[in-house]
C-alpha positions in Angstrom: 102.8 88.0 137.5 101.7 91.7 137.6 102.5 93.9 140.8 99.9 94.7 143.2 99.1 91.0 143.4 97.2 90.9 140.3 97.4 87.4 138.7 97.7 87.0 135.1 95.5 83.9 134.2 96.2 83.9 130.3 98.8 81.8 128.5 101.9 83.5 127.5 102.1 83.6 123.7 105.5 83.9 121.9 106.0 87.5 120.6 106.6 86.4 117.1 103.4 84.5 116.9 101.7 87.8 116.7 103.9 89.4 114.2 105.2 86.7 111.8 103.9 86.7 108.2 100.6 84.7 107.8 100.6 81.3 106.7 98.3 82.0 103.7 96.5 85.3 103.1 95.0 87.5 100.3 93.3 84.8 98.4 92.0 85.8 94.8 90.2 83.8 92.2 90.7 84.0 88.5 88.0 85.6 86.3 87.1 82.3 84.9 86.8 80.7 88.4 89.3 78.0 87.6 92.3 79.0 89.5 93.0 80.3 93.2 95.9 82.5 94.2 97.3 83.7 97.5 100.1 85.2 99.5 102.5 83.0 101.4 105.9 83.2 102.8 108.9 82.4 100.7 112.3 83.1 102.3 110.4 85.2 104.9 108.7 87.4 102.3 105.1 87.2 101.1 105.1 86.1 97.5 102.3 84.8 95.1 101.2 81.3 94.7 98.7 79.9 92.2 96.8 76.7 92.5 94.2 75.2 90.2 91.0 74.4 91.9 90.7 70.7 92.6 94.4 70.2 92.6 96.7 70.0 95.6 100.0 71.4 94.5 100.5 75.1 94.2 102.9 77.0 92.0 104.9 79.8 93.5 105.2 82.4 90.6 107.1 85.3 92.2 110.6 85.3 93.8 110.7 88.3 96.0 113.3 88.3 98.8 113.9 92.0 99.7 109.9 93.0 100.3 106.7 91.6 100.7 104.2 91.7 97.9 101.1 93.3 99.7 98.9 94.1 96.7 98.0 92.2 93.4 95.1 91.0 91.2 94.3 89.0 88.2 95.0 90.9 85.0 93.3 88.4 82.9 93.0 84.5 83.3 96.7 84.1 82.4 98.5 87.0 84.1 98.7 88.4 87.6 99.7 92.0 88.2 101.3 93.3 91.5 102.6 96.5 93.1 106.1 96.7 94.9 108.2 99.4 96.2 111.9 99.7 97.2 112.7 99.5 100.9 109.7 101.3 101.9 110.0 104.3 99.5 106.5 104.0 98.4 107.5 104.6 94.7 105.4 101.6 93.7 106.1 99.8 90.3 103.6 97.5 88.7 104.6 94.2 87.7 103.1 91.3 85.6 103.8 87.5 85.5 102.1 84.6 84.1 100.1 82.2 86.3 102.7 79.7 85.9 105.6 82.1 86.6 106.3 82.8 83.0 107.3 86.2 81.4 107.7 88.4 84.4 108.0 92.0 83.6 108.3 95.4 85.2 105.6 97.3 83.4 106.7 100.7 84.9 110.5 100.7 84.9 110.9 104.3 85.7 112.9 106.0 88.3 111.2 108.2 91.1 107.6 107.3 90.1 104.6 105.7 91.7 101.8 104.0 89.9 98.2 104.2 90.7 95.7 101.6 89.4 92.8 103.6 87.9 90.8 100.7 86.3 91.5 97.0 86.1 89.6 97.0 83.0 88.0 93.5 83.7 86.2 93.4 80.2 89.6 94.0 78.4 91.8 90.9 78.9 95.2 92.5 77.9 94.9 96.1 79.3 94.6 98.2 82.4 94.5 101.9 83.1 97.0 103.3 85.3 98.1 106.7 86.7 101.8 107.7 86.5 103.6 110.8 87.8 106.6 110.3 85.4 106.1 113.4 83.4 105.5 115.6 86.7 106.1 113.9 90.0 103.3 116.1 91.7 100.5 114.9 89.3 99.3 111.7 87.7 98.4 111.1 84.0 96.4 108.3 82.7 98.0 105.5 80.5 96.4 102.6 78.8 98.9 99.8 79.5 99.4 96.4 77.8 99.9 93.8 80.5 101.7 91.2 78.2 104.0 93.6 76.3 104.4 96.6 78.6 103.5 99.1 75.7 101.7 102.0 77.2 99.8 105.1 75.8 98.9 108.3 77.4 95.0 108.5 77.2 94.6 111.7 79.5 97.2 114.3 80.2 96.8 116.0 83.7 96.6 119.8 83.1 98.2 120.2 86.6 95.3 120.2 89.0 93.4 116.7 88.5 93.7 114.7 91.8 91.4 111.8 90.8 90.0 110.2 87.5 87.0 108.2 87.2 85.9 105.6 84.5 82.6 104.4 83.2 81.7 100.9 82.8 83.3 100.8 79.3 86.7 101.9 80.8 86.3 105.5 79.5 87.4 108.4 81.6 84.4 110.3 82.1 84.8 112.4 85.4 87.6 113.8 87.3 88.2 115.8 90.4 90.5 118.9 90.5 92.0 120.8 93.4 93.4 124.3 93.9 94.5 123.2 97.4 91.3 124.3 99.4 88.6 123.9 96.7 87.7 120.7 94.8 85.8 120.9 91.4 84.0 118.0 90.0 84.3 117.5 86.1 82.4 115.7 83.6 82.3 114.8 79.9 79.9 112.8 77.7 82.7 111.0 75.9 86.4 111.0 75.8 86.5 113.1 72.7 84.8 116.0 74.4 86.6 118.6 76.8 85.8 118.4 80.5 83.3 120.7 82.0 83.2 121.8 85.6 79.8 121.0 87.2 80.4 121.5 90.8 82.8 123.3 93.1 83.1 123.0 96.8 85.3 123.4 99.7 87.4 120.4 100.4 85.3 119.8 103.5 82.3 118.9 101.2 82.5 115.4 99.8 81.1 114.2 96.4 83.2 111.3 95.7 82.1 109.0 92.6 82.0 105.4 93.3 80.9 104.1 90.1 78.6 104.9 87.1 75.1 103.9 87.0 74.7 100.9 84.5 73.5 103.1 81.8 76.6 105.2 82.1 74.7 108.5 82.6 74.9 109.1 86.2 77.1 108.0 89.3 76.7 106.6 92.6 78.7 108.6 94.9 79.4 109.3 98.7 78.1 112.8 99.5 77.7 115.2 102.3 76.3 118.0 100.4 74.0 119.8 102.7 74.4 117.3 105.5 76.9 116.5 108.2 77.2 112.7 107.5 78.3 111.3 104.2 75.5 109.3 102.5 75.3 107.1 99.4 73.6 108.9 96.6 72.7 108.8 93.0 74.4 112.0 91.4 73.7 113.6 88.1 77.1 114.5 86.8 76.0 116.8 83.8 73.7 118.6 86.2 76.0 118.8 89.0 73.3 117.7 91.6 72.0 114.7 93.8 69.1 112.9 92.4 68.3 110.4 95.2 69.6 109.5 98.6 70.2 105.7 98.5 71.2 105.3 102.2 72.4 107.3 105.1 72.9 106.8 108.7 72.2 109.2 111.5 75.4 108.6 113.5 78.1 107.7 111.1 79.4 108.4 107.5 78.6 105.8 105.0 81.2 105.3 102.1 80.9 101.8 100.7 78.5 100.5 98.0 79.1 97.2 96.2 77.3 96.0 92.9 77.0 92.9 90.7 78.8 93.5 87.5 77.2 90.6 85.9 73.5 91.3 86.9 74.2 95.2 86.9 72.5 96.0 90.2 73.6 97.6 93.5 73.9 94.7 96.1 74.7 96.1 99.6 76.4 98.7 101.6 78.8 98.3 104.3 79.4 100.9 107.1 81.0 101.1 110.5 79.2 101.9 113.8 81.3 100.2 116.7 81.7 97.4 114.1 80.8 96.6 110.7 77.2 96.5 109.5 75.6 95.7 106.3 72.6 97.0 104.3 71.3 94.9 101.5 69.5 96.2 98.4 69.4 92.9 96.3 67.6 89.6 97.4 69.9 87.4 95.4 73.2 88.9 97.2 71.6 88.7 100.5 70.4 85.1 100.2 74.0 84.0 99.2 75.3 86.0 102.1 72.9 84.4 104.7 73.7 80.9 103.3 77.5 81.5 103.9 77.1 83.1 107.3 74.7 80.4 108.4 77.7 77.8 107.8 80.4 79.9 109.8 79.0 80.8 113.0 79.8 83.8 115.1 82.4 85.6 112.9 82.5 88.6 110.7 82.0 87.4 107.0 83.6 89.4 104.0 83.2 88.3 100.4 86.8 88.9 99.4 86.6 87.9 95.5 84.4 86.1 93.0 84.7 84.9 89.5 83.1 86.8 86.5 80.0 84.6 86.4 79.6 85.4 90.2 79.0 81.8 91.2 82.3 81.0 92.9 83.3 83.1 95.8 86.2 83.6 98.1 85.1 84.4 101.8 87.1 85.7 104.7 86.2 85.5 108.4 87.5 87.5 111.2 86.8 88.8 114.6 88.5 90.7 117.3 90.3 87.7 118.4 91.1 86.1 115.1 92.6 86.7 111.8 90.2 84.2 110.6 90.1 81.8 107.6 89.6 81.9 103.9 87.0 79.6 102.3 85.9 78.7 98.8 82.2 78.8 98.1 80.5 77.3 95.2 77.0 78.8 94.9 75.6 76.5 92.4 76.1 73.5 94.6 76.0 75.4 98.1 79.2 74.0 98.8 81.7 75.8 101.4 85.4 74.4 101.4 87.9 75.9 104.0 91.0 76.8 102.3 93.3 78.0 105.2 93.7 79.6 108.4 95.6 82.8 108.2 97.4 82.4 111.4 96.9 78.8 112.6 99.3 79.2 115.4 97.0 81.5 117.2 94.2 80.3 119.4 91.5 82.8 119.6 90.4 81.5 123.0 93.5 82.6 124.4 93.3 86.1 123.1 91.4 89.0 124.6 87.9 90.7 123.7 88.1 94.2 122.3 85.0 96.1 123.6 83.5 99.4 122.4 83.4 102.2 125.1 82.5 105.9 125.0 83.2 108.8 127.3 82.5 112.5 127.3 85.7 114.8 126.7 86.2 117.8 128.9 84.3 120.1 126.4 81.3 117.9 125.9 82.1 115.8 122.9 81.5 112.1 122.9 84.3 110.2 122.0 84.2 106.4 120.9 86.9 103.9 121.3 87.7 100.3 122.3 89.1 98.9 125.5 90.9 95.4 125.5 91.5 93.9 129.0 94.1 91.4 129.8 93.0 88.0 131.3 93.5 88.6 134.8 91.6 87.7 138.1 91.1 91.4 139.0 90.2 94.3 136.4 91.3 97.2 138.7 94.6 99.2 139.1 96.0 97.6 135.7 99.0 98.9 133.6 97.7 100.5 130.5 99.0 101.3 127.1 97.2 104.2 125.4 97.4 103.0 121.6 96.9 106.1 119.3 95.9 105.4 115.7 97.7 107.2 112.8 96.1 109.5 110.1 95.2 111.4 112.1 92.0 111.4 109.7 91.5 107.7 109.9 89.8 105.7 112.7 90.2 102.6 115.0 87.7 99.7 114.2 86.6 96.6 115.8 88.8 93.9 114.3 91.9 91.8 115.0 94.9 93.8 115.8 98.1 92.1 116.5 99.6 94.9 118.5 96.5 95.1 120.9 96.5 91.2 121.3 100.3 91.2 122.1 100.1 93.9 124.6 97.0 92.6 126.5 98.7 89.1 126.4 101.5 90.8 128.3 99.1 92.0 130.9 98.4 95.4 129.7 94.9 97.1 129.4 94.8 98.7 125.9 92.7 101.7 125.2 92.2 102.9 121.6 90.1 106.1 121.1 88.6 107.9 117.9 89.6 111.3 119.2 88.2 114.4 117.3 89.3 114.5 113.6 89.0 110.6 113.2 87.0 109.8 110.1 83.6 108.2 109.9 81.7 110.5 112.5 80.6 113.2 110.3 82.0 116.6 109.0 81.6 118.5 112.0 83.5 115.9 114.2 86.2 116.0 111.6 86.5 119.9 111.1 86.8 120.1 115.1 90.3 118.9 114.6 91.6 121.6 112.4 94.6 123.4 113.8 94.2 121.2 117.0 97.3 119.0 116.7 98.6 118.9 120.5 95.5 120.6 121.7 91.8 119.4 121.8 92.8 116.3 119.7 95.3 115.5 122.4 93.0 116.5 125.2 90.7 113.7 123.8 93.5 111.1 124.4 94.1 112.7 127.9 90.6 112.5 128.8 90.4 109.0 127.6 93.4 108.1 130.2 91.7 109.9 132.9 88.5 108.2 132.1 90.2 104.8 132.8 91.7 106.1 136.0 88.3 107.3 137.2 86.9 104.0 136.5 89.5 102.4 138.6 90.8 100.3 135.7 94.2 102.1 135.2 96.9 102.2 137.8 97.7 106.1 137.5 101.5 105.4 137.9 101.7 102.7 135.1 100.3 104.2 131.9 102.3 104.1 128.7 101.4 105.9 125.2 102.1 104.3 122.1 101.4 105.0 118.2 102.7 105.3 114.8 102.6 108.2 112.4 100.2 110.6 113.9 100.0 108.4 116.7 103.8 108.8 117.0 103.1 112.5 117.1 100.5 111.9 119.9 103.2 110.0 121.9 105.6 112.9 121.7 102.9 115.5 122.4 101.7 113.4 125.4 105.0 113.2 127.0 105.5 116.9 126.3 102.1 118.4 127.0 100.8 116.2 129.9 104.2 114.7 131.3 102.6 113.8 134.5 100.2 111.3 132.9 102.7 108.9 131.4 105.4 106.5 132.8 106.8 106.0 129.3 106.2 106.3 125.4 107.0 104.5 122.3 107.0 106.7 119.2 106.9 104.8 116.0 107.6 107.0 112.7 106.0 110.0 114.4 106.2 113.7 113.6 108.2 115.9 115.9 108.2 119.3 113.9 105.3 120.3 111.9 107.4 122.9 110.2 109.9 120.3 108.8 107.2 117.7 108.3 105.2 120.0 105.7 108.5 120.8 103.9 109.3 117.1 103.4 106.1 115.6 102.2 106.1 113.4 98.9 105.8 115.6 95.8 102.5 114.1 94.9 101.0 115.4 98.1 102.2 119.0 97.1 98.7 119.7 95.5 97.1 119.4 98.7 99.5 121.6 100.7 97.1 124.5 101.1 94.5 122.1 102.5 97.2 120.7 104.9 97.7 124.4 105.9 94.0 124.7 106.7 93.9 121.5 108.6 97.1 121.6 110.6 98.5 125.3 110.3 100.3 127.6 107.9 103.9 127.8 108.6 103.9 131.5 108.0 100.6 132.6 109.2 100.3 130.2 112.1 104.0 130.1 113.2 103.2 130.5 116.9 100.6 127.9 116.8 102.9 125.3 115.0 105.7 126.1 117.4 103.4 125.5 120.3 102.2 122.3 118.8 105.6 120.8 117.7 107.1 118.6 120.5 110.7 119.1 119.4 110.6 122.7 120.7 109.5 121.7 124.1 111.8 118.7 125.0 112.7 120.4 128.3 109.1 119.3 129.5 109.7 115.6 128.8 110.0 113.4 132.1 109.2 109.8 130.9 111.5 107.6 129.1 110.9 107.5 125.4 111.8 104.8 122.7 111.8 105.9 119.0 111.7 103.7 116.0 112.0 105.0 112.4 112.4 103.9 108.8 115.1 105.6 107.0 113.2 105.5 103.7 109.9 107.0 105.0 108.5 109.3 102.4 105.6 110.5 104.7 107.4 111.2 107.9 111.1 112.0 107.0 113.7 110.3 109.2 114.7 113.8 110.2 111.7 114.0 112.3 113.0 111.4 114.6 116.6 112.5 114.4 115.6 115.9 115.5 113.9 114.4 118.5 116.7 112.3 119.5 119.3 115.0 119.0 117.2 117.5 120.9 116.9 115.1 123.9 120.6 114.1 123.8 121.5 118.0 124.1 119.7 117.8 127.5 121.7 114.8 128.4 119.0 112.3 127.9 119.8 109.1 126.1 117.0 107.8 123.9 116.8 104.2 122.7 116.6 104.8 118.8 116.0 102.1 116.1 116.3 103.2 112.5 116.0 100.4 109.8 117.7 101.5 106.4 115.4 99.2 104.4 111.9 100.4 105.8 109.7 103.3 105.3 106.5 104.3 106.9 106.3 101.3 109.3 108.3 98.1 109.3 107.1 95.5 106.7 109.9 93.0 106.8 109.3 90.3 109.3 112.7 90.4 111.0 112.3 94.3 111.7 109.1 93.7 113.2 110.3 91.3 115.3 113.2 93.3 116.8 111.0 96.4 117.1 108.5 94.7 119.2 111.2 92.7 121.2 112.7 96.1 122.2 109.2 97.5 122.8 108.3 94.7 125.0 111.5 95.0 127.2 111.0 98.8 127.4 107.4 98.6 128.6 108.3 95.8 131.0 111.1 97.9 132.5 108.9 101.1 132.8 105.4 99.7 133.6 106.3 96.6 135.6 104.5 94.3 133.0 103.9 90.5 133.2 
């Protein structure tokens, strides 16, 4: 029961149903199309299972009990590769294991390194190209790695300024991007024996990001906003440093994603986000396959998650705003669709709440897009609200299933998510308008969203909370500090409190981008006053509302000191702050039992201060 005689009409769903590990997820198919793999829990951790198509019994091939496996792929038909860090430190090692669990090996057994996958080398069964920062923690060299033996050889040494490497369809490194902190240069060479030549230099605000080479290996398809506000998909002449053709652009949003058929060597479709995911097809065969699949699956978003090398066997994933969806196996030759698994079968989408797109005008006239999820109540007015702020900040919220949103709405709260200025996907001007605006116009957009809800009569002005992680956690602290009259309480999850110390404790491989951070957030020397004004830790005397803070001790992005500082500053004022620190977590809680504890404490905290269900 909500206060003000508002009756909650939905079913109370157990908290752990929202946050426990999925039953099965992240399906992949072997290159020969004979085996399926997926992640499923073993001793409360996600591990890799392999199952031959047509057989019933899977084989668990990994035995991780400390940390979930979250990213893996088939290296060849016999071996699977996966990435895993230690307690959330994001120093990812690359491991390999046989499809039957044999010959497990740590392929990158080095201290204080992290691994990047540069090219899976799908045409070369025994090798992958990886980036490692073992020679210099701030930059990544390229190594050709044998996935059976662990033998590796450096194939490209980073001179100190390369931030990205690109291969052609033969797995040869032919392009790269360098940075001096605020300017990017695109490099190109005809073959691996030639030295790189600089073909284009732009401000970091201008994007020319190669996606993949054309099929003759002469040019690239790329995302580009050269001479335009929105990113478009273009064909780009690397040798000449110029666009040859605009493949697709959208008037309102950036376009980043272009897929292609490796077998038939044609671009297939583009995906982009307006208020939800949309597709633009360029290939009749791909569109026909997609339409056949979607025709069998009803009103769900449909994603082709993987396919075999012959491109006649597909893994399909469905989802919606109220469902984590299902995985299916599709045999195109026989037009046969087989359901493999529900991701979270314990959740009934009919008992969950719809996420609807909204927009409003900020106080200075900018259109802000977002999403509103209302609880199942008999009245849609004067509701308690959780303002849920995304991280990044240079990211965006999208229309999809979000367990936190569904959990909060199931507890009777309206949930508002907004893509405040600086959120990506809305063009360069919108992104740049966030520069040096932490705690200022970026925060105003969030505040204006809350006031929009109040003006609509949806929000009870006395029962509004603010919650978020990473930058969202910063926005919580900024909201309670700079607009203390607006919020009844706040939950800060791995958030930044001090912009000076934040930029001093970034991971070493972020340091090449530090000058860019200074331009986007502020320079600790030149903008000292600005950063002091925007750092909540220096203004805790303004905080009136209760605050709950959660932090991972191993967090390499937002150091635990960010939360420690905030708690200490409040304690000096005689204010006790509920503070949860997990020693085996990093930038967010991955281990299931830690998620449970965090959301259980959060539920009680919100209930106490918002009079929730």
